[in-house]
BALUM-554411 format. One record per residue (C-alpha): residue number from 1; y, z, x. Coordinates in nm, 2 decimals, decimal comma, always signed. Layout:
<k = NUM; y = Y; z = Z; x = X> .
...
***
This chain:
<k = 1; y = +0,53; z = -1,55; x = -1,02> .
<k = 2; y = +0,17; z = -1,48; x = -0,94> .
<k = 3; y = -0,04; z = -1,19; x = -1,11> .
<k = 4; y = +0,02; z = -0,95; x = -0,83> .
<k = 5; y = +0,40; z = -1,00; x = -0,85> .
<k = 6; y = +0,40; z = -0,96; x = -1,22> .
<k = 7; y = +0,18; z = -0,64; x = -1,20> .
<k = 8; y = +0,42; z = -0,49; x = -0,93> .
<k = 9; y = +0,72; z = -0,56; x = -1,15> .
<k = 10; y = +0,57; z = -0,40; x = -1,45> .
<k = 11; y = +0,44; z = -0,10; x = -1,25> .
<k = 12; y = +0,79; z = -0,05; x = -1,11> .
<k = 13; y = +0,93; z = -0,07; x = -1,47> .
<k = 14; y = +0,66; z = +0,17; x = -1,59> .
<k = 15; y = +0,76; z = +0,42; x = -1,32> .
<k = 16; y = +1,13; z = +0,40; x = -1,45> .
<k = 17; y = +0,99; z = +0,45; x = -1,80> .
<k = 18; y = +0,80; z = +0,76; x = -1,69> .
<k = 19; y = +1,10; z = +0,91; x = -1,52> .
<k = 20; y = +1,28; z = +0,88; x = -1,86> .
<k = 21; y = +0,99; z = +1,06; x = -2,02> .
<k = 22; y = +1,04; z = +1,35; x = -1,78> .
<k = 23; y = +0,76; z = +1,27; x = -1,52> .
<k = 24; y = +0,81; z = +1,34; x = -1,16> .
<k = 25; y = +0,67; z = +1,04; x = -0,96> .
<k = 26; y = +0,47; z = +1,15; x = -0,66> .
<k = 27; y = +0,32; z = +0,82; x = -0,54> .
<k = 28; y = +0,27; z = +0,46; x = -0,64> .
<k = 29; y = -0,03; z = +0,24; x = -0,57> .
<k = 30; y = -0,26; z = +0,51; x = -0,41> .
<k = 31; y = -0,55; z = +0,32; x = -0,25> .
<k = 32; y = -0,87; z = +0,43; x = -0,09> .
<k = 33; y = -1,22; z = +0,29; x = -0,07> .
<k = 34; y = -1,30; z = +0,41; x = -0,42> .
<k = 35; y = -1,02; z = +0,21; x = -0,58> .
<k = 36; y = -0,65; z = +0,23; x = -0,67> .
<k = 37; y = -0,44; z = +0,44; x = -0,90> .
<k = 38; y = -0,11; z = +0,27; x = -1,01> .
<k = 39; y = +0,11; z = +0,58; x = -1,04> .
<k = 40; y = +0,05; z = +0,95; x = -0,96> .
<k = 41; y = +0,30; z = +1,19; x = -1,11> .
<k = 42; y = +0,35; z = +1,53; x = -1,25> .
<k = 43; y = +0,43; z = +1,63; x = -1,61> .
<k = 44; y = +0,40; z = +1,95; x = -1,82> .
<k = 45; y = +0,22; z = +2,12; x = -1,54> .
<k = 46; y = -0,04; z = +1,85; x = -1,49> .
<k = 47; y = -0,11; z = +1,62; x = -1,20> .
<k = 48; y = -0,12; z = +1,28; x = -1,38> .
<k = 49; y = -0,31; z = +0,98; x = -1,28> .
<k = 50; y = -0,15; z = +0,68; x = -1,46> .
<k = 51; y = -0,29; z = +0,34; x = -1,52> .
<k = 52; y = -0,04; z = +0,07; x = -1,61> .
<k = 53; y = -0,16; z = -0,23; x = -1,82> .
<k = 54; y = +0,06; z = -0,53; x = -1,93> .
<k = 55; y = -0,01; z = -0,81; x = -2,17> .
<k = 56; y = +0,25; z = -1,06; x = -2,28> .
<k = 57; y = +0,08; z = -1,09; x = -2,62> .
<k = 58; y = -0,23; z = -0,94; x = -2,79> .
<k = 59; y = -0,41; z = -1,28; x = -2,79> .
<k = 60; y = -0,65; z = -1,15; x = -2,53> .
<k = 61; y = -0,67; z = -0,80; x = -2,67> .
<k = 62; y = -0,44; z = -0,50; x = -2,64> .
<k = 63; y = -0,35; z = -0,37; x = -2,29> .
<k = 64; y = -0,54; z = -0,04; x = -2,34> .
<k = 65; y = -0,86; z = -0,23; x = -2,41> .
<k = 66; y = -0,86; z = -0,36; x = -2,05> .
<k = 67; y = -0,95; z = +0,00; x = -1,93> .
<k = 68; y = -1,32; z = +0,00; x = -2,00> .
<k = 69; y = -1,57; z = +0,27; x = -1,90> .
<k = 70; y = -1,63; z = +0,11; x = -1,56> .
<k = 71; y = -1,25; z = +0,11; x = -1,49> .
<k = 72; y = -1,22; z = +0,47; x = -1,61> .
<k = 73; y = -1,51; z = +0,58; x = -1,37> .
<k = 74; y = -1,34; z = +0,41; x = -1,08> .
<k = 75; y = -1,00; z = +0,58; x = -1,16> .
<k = 76; y = -1,17; z = +0,92; x = -1,18> .
<k = 77; y = -1,35; z = +0,87; x = -0,85> .
<k = 78; y = -1,02; z = +0,76; x = -0,69> .
<k = 79; y = -0,85; z = +1,06; x = -0,84> .
<k = 80; y = -1,11; z = +1,29; x = -0,68> .
<k = 81; y = -1,04; z = +1,12; x = -0,35> .
<k = 82; y = -0,67; z = +1,18; x = -0,39> .
<k = 83; y = -0,74; z = +1,55; x = -0,45> .
<k = 84; y = -0,96; z = +1,57; x = -0,15> .
<k = 85; y = -0,71; z = +1,37; x = +0,07> .
<k = 86; y = -0,43; z = +1,60; x = -0,02> .
<k = 87; y = -0,65; z = +1,91; x = +0,00> .
<k = 88; y = -0,59; z = +2,00; x = -0,36> .
<k = 89; y = -0,85; z = +2,21; x = -0,56> .
<k = 90; y = -1,06; z = +2,04; x = -0,82> .
<k = 91; y = -0,93; z = +2,32; x = -1,04> .
<k = 92; y = -0,59; z = +2,16; x = -1,03> .
<k = 93; y = -0,49; z = +2,07; x = -1,39> .
<k = 94; y = -0,52; z = +1,69; x = -1,41> .
<k = 95; y = -0,47; z = +1,44; x = -1,68> .
<k = 96; y = -0,53; z = +1,06; x = -1,71> .
<k = 97; y = -0,24; z = +0,88; x = -1,88> .
<k = 98; y = -0,17; z = +0,51; x = -1,95> .
<k = 99; y = +0,14; z = +0,31; x = -1,99> .
<k = 100; y = +0,07; z = +0,01; x = -2,20> .
<k = 101; y = +0,31; z = -0,27; x = -2,21> .
<k = 102; y = +0,29; z = -0,54; x = -2,48> .
<k = 103; y = +0,55; z = -0,80; x = -2,43> .
<k = 104; y = +0,86; z = -0,57; x = -2,38> .
<k = 105; y = +0,73; z = -0,26; x = -2,57> .
<k = 106; y = +0,63; z = +0,04; x = -2,35> .
<k = 107; y = +0,39; z = +0,30; x = -2,49> .
<k = 108; y = +0,28; z = +0,62; x = -2,31> .
<k = 109; y = -0,07; z = +0,74; x = -2,39> .
<k = 110; y = -0,11; z = +1,10; x = -2,26> .
<k = 111; y = -0,46; z = +1,21; x = -2,19> .
<k = 112; y = -0,59; z = +0,86; x = -2,25> .
<k = 113; y = -0,94; z = +0,95; x = -2,13> .
<k = 114; y = -1,13; z = +1,24; x = -1,99> .
<k = 115; y = -1,22; z = +1,28; x = -1,63> .
<k = 116; y = -1,20; z = +1,56; x = -1,39> .
***
């Protein structure tokens, strides 16, 4: 399996995990010229932009460490594009969450970083 196939499989599994956590999944793999957001969902009255990161081991660092400031800025710009595309107000309550997968252990990090 190549990296894209592995990523797609874990994003699919992360979406199932989020459903179990009570999320309503609105969209997967939203793409625009600004970037991509893995999963967009709703939870607790928030529109959630969710990044999924997988590592088979911590040998190259923990999955959450792969989302650096540059990646965060790209996600925020993409989220703003999503709001604009769907004609949603920038006052819409938004949150940036992460699903980190280390081997077979899934962890949800709500409000993983600030943005909008």
